[in-house]
mmCIF file of the N, C-alpha and C atoms, coordinates in Angstrom:
data_MODEL
# 
_entry.id   MODEL 
# 
loop_
_atom_site.group_PDB 
_atom_site.id 
_atom_site.type_symbol 
_atom_site.label_atom_id 
_atom_site.label_alt_id 
_atom_site.label_comp_id 
_atom_site.label_asym_id 
_atom_site.label_entity_id 
_atom_site.label_seq_id 
_atom_site.pdbx_PDB_ins_code 
_atom_site.Cartn_x 
_atom_site.Cartn_y 
_atom_site.Cartn_z 
_atom_site.occupancy 
_atom_site.B_iso_or_equiv 
_atom_site.pdbx_formal_charge 
_atom_site.auth_seq_id 
_atom_site.auth_comp_id 
_atom_site.auth_asym_id 
_atom_site.auth_atom_id 
_atom_site.pdbx_PDB_model_num 
ATOM 1   N N  . UNK A 1 1  ? 112.637 119.025 110.365 1.00 0.00 ? 1  UNK A N  1 
ATOM 2   C CA . UNK A 1 1  ? 112.155 117.752 109.878 1.00 0.00 ? 1  UNK A CA 1 
ATOM 3   C C  . UNK A 1 1  ? 110.627 117.813 109.801 1.00 0.00 ? 1  UNK A C  1 
ATOM 4   N N  . UNK A 1 2  ? 110.104 117.345 108.690 1.00 0.00 ? 2  UNK A N  1 
ATOM 5   C CA . UNK A 1 2  ? 108.666 117.353 108.454 1.00 0.00 ? 2  UNK A CA 1 
ATOM 6   C C  . UNK A 1 2  ? 108.107 115.951 108.656 1.00 0.00 ? 2  UNK A C  1 
ATOM 7   N N  . UNK A 1 3  ? 107.019 115.851 109.405 1.00 0.00 ? 3  UNK A N  1 
ATOM 8   C CA . UNK A 1 3  ? 106.369 114.565 109.603 1.00 0.00 ? 3  UNK A CA 1 
ATOM 9   C C  . UNK A 1 3  ? 105.325 114.352 108.516 1.00 0.00 ? 3  UNK A C  1 
ATOM 10  N N  . UNK A 1 4  ? 105.312 113.149 107.942 1.00 0.00 ? 4  UNK A N  1 
ATOM 11  C CA . UNK A 1 4  ? 104.322 112.772 106.937 1.00 0.00 ? 4  UNK A CA 1 
ATOM 12  C C  . UNK A 1 4  ? 103.508 111.639 107.544 1.00 0.00 ? 4  UNK A C  1 
ATOM 13  N N  . UNK A 1 5  ? 102.218 111.888 107.764 1.00 0.00 ? 5  UNK A N  1 
ATOM 14  C CA . UNK A 1 5  ? 101.363 110.908 108.421 1.00 0.00 ? 5  UNK A CA 1 
ATOM 15  C C  . UNK A 1 5  ? 100.781 109.909 107.433 1.00 0.00 ? 5  UNK A C  1 
ATOM 16  N N  . UNK A 1 6  ? 100.781 108.643 107.853 1.00 0.00 ? 6  UNK A N  1 
ATOM 17  C CA . UNK A 1 6  ? 100.141 107.586 107.077 1.00 0.00 ? 6  UNK A CA 1 
ATOM 18  C C  . UNK A 1 6  ? 99.121  106.897 107.978 1.00 0.00 ? 6  UNK A C  1 
ATOM 19  N N  . UNK A 1 7  ? 98.138  106.269 107.371 1.00 0.00 ? 7  UNK A N  1 
ATOM 20  C CA . UNK A 1 7  ? 97.125  105.558 108.154 1.00 0.00 ? 7  UNK A CA 1 
ATOM 21  C C  . UNK A 1 7  ? 97.212  104.048 107.943 1.00 0.00 ? 7  UNK A C  1 
ATOM 22  N N  . UNK A 1 8  ? 98.089  103.634 107.028 1.00 0.00 ? 8  UNK A N  1 
ATOM 23  C CA . UNK A 1 8  ? 98.276  102.216 106.729 1.00 0.00 ? 8  UNK A CA 1 
ATOM 24  C C  . UNK A 1 8  ? 99.579  101.738 107.356 1.00 0.00 ? 8  UNK A C  1 
ATOM 25  N N  . UNK A 1 9  ? 99.869  100.458 107.224 1.00 0.00 ? 9  UNK A N  1 
ATOM 26  C CA . UNK A 1 9  ? 101.091 99.899  107.803 1.00 0.00 ? 9  UNK A CA 1 
ATOM 27  C C  . UNK A 1 9  ? 102.341 100.472 107.143 1.00 0.00 ? 9  UNK A C  1 
ATOM 28  N N  . UNK A 1 10 ? 102.268 100.690 105.827 1.00 0.00 ? 10 UNK A N  1 
ATOM 29  C CA . UNK A 1 10 ? 103.410 101.238 105.094 1.00 0.00 ? 10 UNK A CA 1 
ATOM 30  C C  . UNK A 1 10 ? 102.906 102.073 103.925 1.00 0.00 ? 10 UNK A C  1 
ATOM 31  N N  . UNK A 1 11 ? 103.838 102.782 103.296 1.00 0.00 ? 11 UNK A N  1 
ATOM 32  C CA . UNK A 1 11 ? 103.537 103.572 102.104 1.00 0.00 ? 11 UNK A CA 1 
ATOM 33  C C  . UNK A 1 11 ? 104.693 103.381 101.123 1.00 0.00 ? 11 UNK A C  1 
ATOM 34  N N  . UNK A 1 12 ? 104.373 103.279 99.847  1.00 0.00 ? 12 UNK A N  1 
ATOM 35  C CA . UNK A 1 12 ? 105.415 103.145 98.827  1.00 0.00 ? 12 UNK A CA 1 
ATOM 36  C C  . UNK A 1 12 ? 106.102 104.496 98.639  1.00 0.00 ? 12 UNK A C  1 
ATOM 37  N N  . UNK A 1 13 ? 107.367 104.469 98.298  1.00 0.00 ? 13 UNK A N  1 
ATOM 38  C CA . UNK A 1 13 ? 108.133 105.703 98.121  1.00 0.00 ? 13 UNK A CA 1 
ATOM 39  C C  . UNK A 1 13 ? 107.476 106.631 97.105  1.00 0.00 ? 13 UNK A C  1 
ATOM 40  N N  . UNK A 1 14 ? 106.963 106.093 96.008  1.00 0.00 ? 14 UNK A N  1 
ATOM 41  C CA . UNK A 1 14 ? 106.299 106.909 94.991  1.00 0.00 ? 14 UNK A CA 1 
ATOM 42  C C  . UNK A 1 14 ? 105.101 107.651 95.560  1.00 0.00 ? 14 UNK A C  1 
ATOM 43  N N  . UNK A 1 15 ? 104.308 106.976 96.378  1.00 0.00 ? 15 UNK A N  1 
ATOM 44  C CA . UNK A 1 15 ? 103.154 107.608 97.015  1.00 0.00 ? 15 UNK A CA 1 
ATOM 45  C C  . UNK A 1 15 ? 103.596 108.624 98.060  1.00 0.00 ? 15 UNK A C  1 
ATOM 46  N N  . UNK A 1 16 ? 104.659 108.284 98.756  1.00 0.00 ? 16 UNK A N  1 
ATOM 47  C CA . UNK A 1 16 ? 105.204 109.178 99.776  1.00 0.00 ? 16 UNK A CA 1 
ATOM 48  C C  . UNK A 1 16 ? 105.615 110.514 99.164  1.00 0.00 ? 16 UNK A C  1 
ATOM 49  N N  . UNK A 1 17 ? 106.243 110.465 97.996  1.00 0.00 ? 17 UNK A N  1 
ATOM 50  C CA . UNK A 1 17 ? 106.690 111.698 97.340  1.00 0.00 ? 17 UNK A CA 1 
ATOM 51  C C  . UNK A 1 17 ? 105.524 112.628 97.061  1.00 0.00 ? 17 UNK A C  1 
ATOM 52  N N  . UNK A 1 18 ? 104.409 112.068 96.651  1.00 0.00 ? 18 UNK A N  1 
ATOM 53  C CA . UNK A 1 18 ? 103.214 112.874 96.389  1.00 0.00 ? 18 UNK A CA 1 
ATOM 54  C C  . UNK A 1 18 ? 102.637 113.414 97.698  1.00 0.00 ? 18 UNK A C  1 
ATOM 55  N N  . UNK A 1 19 ? 102.515 112.569 98.704  1.00 0.00 ? 19 UNK A N  1 
ATOM 56  C CA . UNK A 1 19 ? 101.957 112.958 99.993  1.00 0.00 ? 19 UNK A CA 1 
ATOM 57  C C  . UNK A 1 19 ? 102.806 114.041 100.672 1.00 0.00 ? 19 UNK A C  1 
ATOM 58  N N  . UNK A 1 20 ? 104.112 113.980 100.484 1.00 0.00 ? 20 UNK A N  1 
ATOM 59  C CA . UNK A 1 20 ? 105.010 114.953 101.114 1.00 0.00 ? 20 UNK A CA 1 
ATOM 60  C C  . UNK A 1 20 ? 105.071 116.271 100.353 1.00 0.00 ? 20 UNK A C  1 
ATOM 61  N N  . UNK A 1 21 ? 104.508 116.292 99.145  1.00 0.00 ? 21 UNK A N  1 
ATOM 62  C CA . UNK A 1 21 ? 104.495 117.528 98.360  1.00 0.00 ? 21 UNK A CA 1 
ATOM 63  C C  . UNK A 1 21 ? 105.706 117.717 97.464  1.00 0.00 ? 21 UNK A C  1 
ATOM 64  N N  . UNK A 1 22 ? 106.541 116.702 97.347  1.00 0.00 ? 22 UNK A N  1 
ATOM 65  C CA . UNK A 1 22 ? 107.722 116.811 96.492  1.00 0.00 ? 22 UNK A CA 1 
ATOM 66  C C  . UNK A 1 22 ? 107.354 116.753 95.009  1.00 0.00 ? 22 UNK A C  1 
ATOM 67  N N  . UNK A 1 23 ? 106.283 116.033 94.694  1.00 0.00 ? 23 UNK A N  1 
ATOM 68  C CA . UNK A 1 23 ? 105.794 115.949 93.315  1.00 0.00 ? 23 UNK A CA 1 
ATOM 69  C C  . UNK A 1 23 ? 104.285 116.191 93.325  1.00 0.00 ? 23 UNK A C  1 
ATOM 70  N N  . UNK A 1 24 ? 103.751 116.574 92.163  1.00 0.00 ? 24 UNK A N  1 
ATOM 71  C CA . UNK A 1 24 ? 102.321 116.876 92.074  1.00 0.00 ? 24 UNK A CA 1 
ATOM 72  C C  . UNK A 1 24 ? 101.463 115.655 91.766  1.00 0.00 ? 24 UNK A C  1 
ATOM 73  N N  . UNK A 1 25 ? 101.997 114.734 90.963  1.00 0.00 ? 25 UNK A N  1 
ATOM 74  C CA . UNK A 1 25 ? 101.234 113.548 90.579  1.00 0.00 ? 25 UNK A CA 1 
ATOM 75  C C  . UNK A 1 25 ? 102.072 112.300 90.792  1.00 0.00 ? 25 UNK A C  1 
ATOM 76  N N  . UNK A 1 26 ? 101.396 111.177 90.979  1.00 0.00 ? 26 UNK A N  1 
ATOM 77  C CA . UNK A 1 26 ? 102.096 109.916 91.172  1.00 0.00 ? 26 UNK A CA 1 
ATOM 78  C C  . UNK A 1 26 ? 102.911 109.509 89.960  1.00 0.00 ? 26 UNK A C  1 
ATOM 79  N N  . UNK A 1 27 ? 102.444 109.905 88.774  1.00 0.00 ? 27 UNK A N  1 
ATOM 80  C CA . UNK A 1 27 ? 103.154 109.561 87.545  1.00 0.00 ? 27 UNK A CA 1 
ATOM 81  C C  . UNK A 1 27 ? 104.515 110.237 87.424  1.00 0.00 ? 27 UNK A C  1 
ATOM 82  N N  . UNK A 1 28 ? 104.722 111.309 88.170  1.00 0.00 ? 28 UNK A N  1 
ATOM 83  C CA . UNK A 1 28 ? 105.991 112.039 88.119  1.00 0.00 ? 28 UNK A CA 1 
ATOM 84  C C  . UNK A 1 28 ? 107.078 111.364 88.956  1.00 0.00 ? 28 UNK A C  1 
ATOM 85  N N  . UNK A 1 29 ? 106.701 110.382 89.767  1.00 0.00 ? 29 UNK A N  1 
ATOM 86  C CA . UNK A 1 29 ? 107.653 109.740 90.687  1.00 0.00 ? 29 UNK A CA 1 
ATOM 87  C C  . UNK A 1 29 ? 108.826 109.099 89.954  1.00 0.00 ? 29 UNK A C  1 
ATOM 88  N N  . UNK A 1 30 ? 108.553 108.398 88.870  1.00 0.00 ? 30 UNK A N  1 
ATOM 89  C CA . UNK A 1 30 ? 109.608 107.704 88.135  1.00 0.00 ? 30 UNK A CA 1 
ATOM 90  C C  . UNK A 1 30 ? 110.684 108.684 87.669  1.00 0.00 ? 30 UNK A C  1 
ATOM 91  N N  . UNK A 1 31 ? 110.245 109.787 87.099  1.00 0.00 ? 31 UNK A N  1 
ATOM 92  C CA . UNK A 1 31 ? 111.190 110.780 86.586  1.00 0.00 ? 31 UNK A CA 1 
ATOM 93  C C  . UNK A 1 31 ? 111.891 111.526 87.722  1.00 0.00 ? 31 UNK A C  1 
ATOM 94  N N  . UNK A 1 32 ? 111.154 111.815 88.777  1.00 0.00 ? 32 UNK A N  1 
ATOM 95  C CA . UNK A 1 32 ? 111.729 112.487 89.940  1.00 0.00 ? 32 UNK A CA 1 
ATOM 96  C C  . UNK A 1 32 ? 112.851 111.653 90.543  1.00 0.00 ? 32 UNK A C  1 
ATOM 97  N N  . UNK A 1 33 ? 112.601 110.358 90.691  1.00 0.00 ? 33 UNK A N  1 
ATOM 98  C CA . UNK A 1 33 ? 113.590 109.469 91.312  1.00 0.00 ? 33 UNK A CA 1 
ATOM 99  C C  . UNK A 1 33 ? 114.816 109.255 90.438  1.00 0.00 ? 33 UNK A C  1 
ATOM 100 N N  . UNK A 1 34 ? 114.696 109.471 89.134  1.00 0.00 ? 34 UNK A N  1 
ATOM 101 C CA . UNK A 1 34 ? 115.855 109.367 88.252  1.00 0.00 ? 34 UNK A CA 1 
ATOM 102 C C  . UNK A 1 34 ? 116.790 110.558 88.441  1.00 0.00 ? 34 UNK A C  1 
ATOM 103 N N  . UNK A 1 35 ? 116.230 111.688 88.864  1.00 0.00 ? 35 UNK A N  1 
ATOM 104 C CA . UNK A 1 35 ? 116.999 112.926 88.981  1.00 0.00 ? 35 UNK A CA 1 
ATOM 105 C C  . UNK A 1 35 ? 117.417 113.263 90.415  1.00 0.00 ? 35 UNK A C  1 
ATOM 106 N N  . UNK A 1 36 ? 116.562 112.971 91.377  1.00 0.00 ? 36 UNK A N  1 
ATOM 107 C CA . UNK A 1 36 ? 116.792 113.404 92.760  1.00 0.00 ? 36 UNK A CA 1 
ATOM 108 C C  . UNK A 1 36 ? 117.607 112.393 93.556  1.00 0.00 ? 36 UNK A C  1 
ATOM 109 N N  . UNK A 1 37 ? 118.350 112.906 94.507  1.00 0.00 ? 37 UNK A N  1 
ATOM 110 C CA . UNK A 1 37 ? 119.101 112.058 95.424  1.00 0.00 ? 37 UNK A CA 1 
ATOM 111 C C  . UNK A 1 37 ? 118.227 111.813 96.644  1.00 0.00 ? 37 UNK A C  1 
ATOM 112 N N  . UNK A 1 38 ? 117.852 110.537 96.862  1.00 0.00 ? 38 UNK A N  1 
ATOM 113 C CA . UNK A 1 38 ? 116.962 110.169 97.961  1.00 0.00 ? 38 UNK A CA 1 
ATOM 114 C C  . UNK A 1 38 ? 117.692 109.187 98.873  1.00 0.00 ? 38 UNK A C  1 
ATOM 115 N N  . UNK A 1 39 ? 117.657 109.469 100.170 1.00 0.00 ? 39 UNK A N  1 
ATOM 116 C CA . UNK A 1 39 ? 118.235 108.562 101.156 1.00 0.00 ? 39 UNK A CA 1 
ATOM 117 C C  . UNK A 1 39 ? 117.154 108.168 102.137 1.00 0.00 ? 39 UNK A C  1 
ATOM 118 N N  . UNK A 1 40 ? 117.056 106.875 102.379 1.00 0.00 ? 40 UNK A N  1 
ATOM 119 C CA . UNK A 1 40 ? 116.102 106.342 103.349 1.00 0.00 ? 40 UNK A CA 1 
ATOM 120 C C  . UNK A 1 40 ? 116.897 105.737 104.488 1.00 0.00 ? 40 UNK A C  1 
ATOM 121 N N  . UNK A 1 41 ? 116.711 106.289 105.666 1.00 0.00 ? 41 UNK A N  1 
ATOM 122 C CA . UNK A 1 41 ? 117.476 105.866 106.842 1.00 0.00 ? 41 UNK A CA 1 
ATOM 123 C C  . UNK A 1 41 ? 118.976 105.881 106.564 1.00 0.00 ? 41 UNK A C  1 
ATOM 124 N N  . UNK A 1 42 ? 119.417 106.892 105.810 1.00 0.00 ? 42 UNK A N  1 
ATOM 125 C CA . UNK A 1 42 ? 120.837 107.089 105.535 1.00 0.00 ? 42 UNK A CA 1 
ATOM 126 C C  . UNK A 1 42 ? 121.378 106.343 104.331 1.00 0.00 ? 42 UNK A C  1 
ATOM 127 N N  . UNK A 1 43 ? 120.564 105.500 103.693 1.00 0.00 ? 43 UNK A N  1 
ATOM 128 C CA . UNK A 1 43 ? 121.026 104.731 102.537 1.00 0.00 ? 43 UNK A CA 1 
ATOM 129 C C  . UNK A 1 43 ? 120.332 105.199 101.267 1.00 0.00 ? 43 UNK A C  1 
ATOM 130 N N  . UNK A 1 44 ? 121.091 105.381 100.190 1.00 0.00 ? 44 UNK A N  1 
ATOM 131 C CA . UNK A 1 44 ? 120.529 105.819 98.922  1.00 0.00 ? 44 UNK A CA 1 
ATOM 132 C C  . UNK A 1 44 ? 119.566 104.763 98.377  1.00 0.00 ? 44 UNK A C  1 
ATOM 133 N N  . UNK A 1 45 ? 118.414 105.215 97.891  1.00 0.00 ? 45 UNK A N  1 
ATOM 134 C CA . UNK A 1 45 ? 117.418 104.309 97.319  1.00 0.00 ? 45 UNK A CA 1 
ATOM 135 C C  . UNK A 1 45 ? 116.516 105.102 96.389  1.00 0.00 ? 45 UNK A C  1 
ATOM 136 N N  . UNK A 1 46 ? 116.275 104.583 95.198  1.00 0.00 ? 46 UNK A N  1 
ATOM 137 C CA . UNK A 1 46 ? 115.420 105.285 94.246  1.00 0.00 ? 46 UNK A CA 1 
ATOM 138 C C  . UNK A 1 46 ? 114.331 104.373 93.680  1.00 0.00 ? 46 UNK A C  1 
ATOM 139 N N  . UNK A 1 47 ? 113.972 103.330 94.434  1.00 0.00 ? 47 UNK A N  1 
ATOM 140 C CA . UNK A 1 47 ? 112.930 102.406 93.986  1.00 0.00 ? 47 UNK A CA 1 
ATOM 141 C C  . UNK A 1 47 ? 111.558 102.958 94.352  1.00 0.00 ? 47 UNK A C  1 
ATOM 142 N N  . UNK A 1 48 ? 110.737 103.187 93.353  1.00 0.00 ? 48 UNK A N  1 
ATOM 143 C CA . UNK A 1 48 ? 109.391 103.733 93.555  1.00 0.00 ? 48 UNK A CA 1 
ATOM 144 C C  . UNK A 1 48 ? 108.564 102.904 94.517  1.00 0.00 ? 48 UNK A C  1 
ATOM 145 N N  . UNK A 1 49 ? 108.712 101.600 94.472  1.00 0.00 ? 49 UNK A N  1 
ATOM 146 C CA . UNK A 1 49 ? 107.913 100.704 95.290  1.00 0.00 ? 49 UNK A CA 1 
ATOM 147 C C  . UNK A 1 49 ? 108.478 100.423 96.662  1.00 0.00 ? 49 UNK A C  1 
ATOM 148 N N  . UNK A 1 50 ? 109.599 101.026 97.005  1.00 0.00 ? 50 UNK A N  1 
ATOM 149 C CA . UNK A 1 50 ? 110.221 100.819 98.317  1.00 0.00 ? 50 UNK A CA 1 
ATOM 150 C C  . UNK A 1 50 ? 109.202 101.123 99.409  1.00 0.00 ? 50 UNK A C  1 
ATOM 151 N N  . UNK A 1 51 ? 109.010 100.176 100.322 1.00 0.00 ? 51 UNK A N  1 
ATOM 152 C CA . UNK A 1 51 ? 108.038 100.347 101.395 1.00 0.00 ? 51 UNK A CA 1 
ATOM 153 C C  . UNK A 1 51 ? 108.650 101.156 102.535 1.00 0.00 ? 51 UNK A C  1 
ATOM 154 N N  . UNK A 1 52 ? 107.919 102.168 102.949 1.00 0.00 ? 52 UNK A N  1 
ATOM 155 C CA . UNK A 1 52 ? 108.341 103.002 104.068 1.00 0.00 ? 52 UNK A CA 1 
ATOM 156 C C  . UNK A 1 52 ? 107.391 102.753 105.235 1.00 0.00 ? 52 UNK A C  1 
ATOM 157 N N  . UNK A 1 53 ? 107.967 102.589 106.410 1.00 0.00 ? 53 UNK A N  1 
ATOM 158 C CA . UNK A 1 53 ? 107.193 102.299 107.608 1.00 0.00 ? 53 UNK A CA 1 
ATOM 159 C C  . UNK A 1 53 ? 107.331 103.444 108.609 1.00 0.00 ? 53 UNK A C  1 
ATOM 160 N N  . UNK A 1 54 ? 106.451 103.475 109.581 1.00 0.00 ? 54 UNK A N  1 
ATOM 161 C CA . UNK A 1 54 ? 106.512 104.487 110.625 1.00 0.00 ? 54 UNK A CA 1 
ATOM 162 C C  . UNK A 1 54 ? 107.901 104.499 111.258 1.00 0.00 ? 54 UNK A C  1 
ATOM 163 N N  . UNK A 1 55 ? 108.469 105.684 111.389 1.00 0.00 ? 55 UNK A N  1 
ATOM 164 C CA . UNK A 1 55 ? 109.803 105.830 111.966 1.00 0.00 ? 55 UNK A CA 1 
ATOM 165 C C  . UNK A 1 55 ? 110.893 105.970 110.926 1.00 0.00 ? 55 UNK A C  1 
ATOM 166 N N  . UNK A 1 56 ? 110.607 105.618 109.673 1.00 0.00 ? 56 UNK A N  1 
ATOM 167 C CA . UNK A 1 56 ? 111.607 105.764 108.615 1.00 0.00 ? 56 UNK A CA 1 
ATOM 168 C C  . UNK A 1 56 ? 111.874 107.242 108.362 1.00 0.00 ? 56 UNK A C  1 
ATOM 169 N N  . UNK A 1 57 ? 113.142 107.548 108.094 1.00 0.00 ? 57 UNK A N  1 
ATOM 170 C CA . UNK A 1 57 ? 113.543 108.915 107.782 1.00 0.00 ? 57 UNK A CA 1 
ATOM 171 C C  . UNK A 1 57 ? 113.923 108.987 106.306 1.00 0.00 ? 57 UNK A C  1 
ATOM 172 N N  . UNK A 1 58 ? 113.382 109.970 105.629 1.00 0.00 ? 58 UNK A N  1 
ATOM 173 C CA . UNK A 1 58 ? 113.623 110.136 104.203 1.00 0.00 ? 58 UNK A CA 1 
ATOM 174 C C  . UNK A 1 58 ? 114.248 111.504 103.976 1.00 0.00 ? 58 UNK A C  1 
ATOM 175 N N  . UNK A 1 59 ? 115.438 111.514 103.384 1.00 0.00 ? 59 UNK A N  1 
ATOM 176 C CA . UNK A 1 59 ? 116.128 112.759 103.060 1.00 0.00 ? 59 UNK A CA 1 
ATOM 177 C C  . UNK A 1 59 ? 116.141 112.917 101.547 1.00 0.00 ? 59 UNK A C  1 
ATOM 178 N N  . UNK A 1 60 ? 115.613 114.037 101.076 1.00 0.00 ? 60 UNK A N  1 
ATOM 179 C CA . UNK A 1 60 ? 115.547 114.299 99.643  1.00 0.00 ? 60 UNK A CA 1 
ATOM 180 C C  . UNK A 1 60 ? 116.293 115.596 99.384  1.00 0.00 ? 60 UNK A C  1 
ATOM 181 N N  . UNK A 1 61 ? 117.402 115.473 98.671  1.00 0.00 ? 61 UNK A N  1 
ATOM 182 C CA . UNK A 1 61 ? 118.248 116.635 98.409  1.00 0.00 ? 61 UNK A CA 1 
ATOM 183 C C  . UNK A 1 61 ? 117.432 117.727 97.719  1.00 0.00 ? 61 UNK A C  1 
ATOM 184 N N  . UNK A 1 62 ? 117.480 118.915 98.290  1.00 0.00 ? 62 UNK A N  1 
ATOM 185 C CA . UNK A 1 62 ? 116.751 120.040 97.741  1.00 0.00 ? 62 UNK A CA 1 
ATOM 186 C C  . UNK A 1 62 ? 115.319 120.169 98.229  1.00 0.00 ? 62 UNK A C  1 
ATOM 187 N N  . UNK A 1 63 ? 114.841 119.149 98.962  1.00 0.00 ? 63 UNK A N  1 
ATOM 188 C CA . UNK A 1 63 ? 113.457 119.173 99.443  1.00 0.00 ? 63 UNK A CA 1 
ATOM 189 C C  . UNK A 1 63 ? 113.352 119.044 100.949 1.00 0.00 ? 63 UNK A C  1 
ATOM 190 N N  . UNK A 1 64 ? 114.344 118.468 101.594 1.00 0.00 ? 64 UNK A N  1 
ATOM 191 C CA . UNK A 1 64 ? 114.342 118.398 103.045 1.00 0.00 ? 64 UNK A CA 1 
ATOM 192 C C  . UNK A 1 64 ? 114.381 117.002 103.633 1.00 0.00 ? 64 UNK A C  1 
ATOM 193 N N  . UNK A 1 65 ? 114.130 116.962 104.929 1.00 0.00 ? 65 UNK A N  1 
ATOM 194 C CA . UNK A 1 65 ? 114.171 115.723 105.696 1.00 0.00 ? 65 UNK A CA 1 
ATOM 195 C C  . UNK A 1 65 ? 112.765 115.443 106.223 1.00 0.00 ? 65 UNK A C  1 
ATOM 196 N N  . UNK A 1 66 ? 112.320 114.209 106.038 1.00 0.00 ? 66 UNK A N  1 
ATOM 197 C CA . UNK A 1 66 ? 110.966 113.821 106.404 1.00 0.00 ? 66 UNK A CA 1 
ATOM 198 C C  . UNK A 1 66 ? 111.013 112.583 107.291 1.00 0.00 ? 66 UNK A C  1 
ATOM 199 N N  . UNK A 1 67 ? 110.003 112.437 108.145 1.00 0.00 ? 67 UNK A N  1 
ATOM 200 C CA . UNK A 1 67 ? 109.832 111.245 108.975 1.00 0.00 ? 67 UNK A CA 1 
ATOM 201 C C  . UNK A 1 67 ? 108.430 110.704 108.722 1.00 0.00 ? 67 UNK A C  1 
ATOM 202 N N  . UNK A 1 68 ? 108.327 109.393 108.548 1.00 0.00 ? 68 UNK A N  1 
ATOM 203 C CA . UNK A 1 68 ? 107.037 108.741 108.363 1.00 0.00 ? 68 UNK A CA 1 
ATOM 204 C C  . UNK A 1 68 ? 106.450 108.471 109.742 1.00 0.00 ? 68 UNK A C  1 
ATOM 205 N N  . UNK A 1 69 ? 105.192 108.891 109.938 1.00 0.00 ? 69 UNK A N  1 
ATOM 206 C CA . UNK A 1 69 ? 104.523 108.714 111.228 1.00 0.00 ? 69 UNK A CA 1 
ATOM 207 C C  . UNK A 1 69 ? 103.167 108.068 110.976 1.00 0.00 ? 69 UNK A C  1 
ATOM 208 N N  . UNK A 1 70 ? 102.892 106.988 111.695 1.00 0.00 ? 70 UNK A N  1 
ATOM 209 C CA . UNK A 1 70 ? 101.587 106.336 111.575 1.00 0.00 ? 70 UNK A CA 1 
ATOM 210 C C  . UNK A 1 70 ? 100.602 106.986 112.536 1.00 0.00 ? 70 UNK A C  1 
ATOM 211 N N  . UNK A 1 71 ? 99.454  107.334 111.993 1.00 0.00 ? 71 UNK A N  1 
ATOM 212 C CA . UNK A 1 71 ? 98.435  107.981 112.803 1.00 0.00 ? 71 UNK A CA 1 
ATOM 213 C C  . UNK A 1 71 ? 97.540  106.959 113.426 1.00 0.00 ? 71 UNK A C  1 
# 
């Protein structure tokens, strides 16, 4: 499991994808989420604006399992 550190209260899923290295640019998030299977805390979700908070677990098929950690 890979930890992704944030310094704010939450991070949007689209921003998270870029920060975690799954995509290169924020603009790619929309297309990535149309193709990839993403689960947040065990539930499927593909909303770019979905807010992720410290402790949330994000599983992205083909990319791995991530945990959001507030620094």
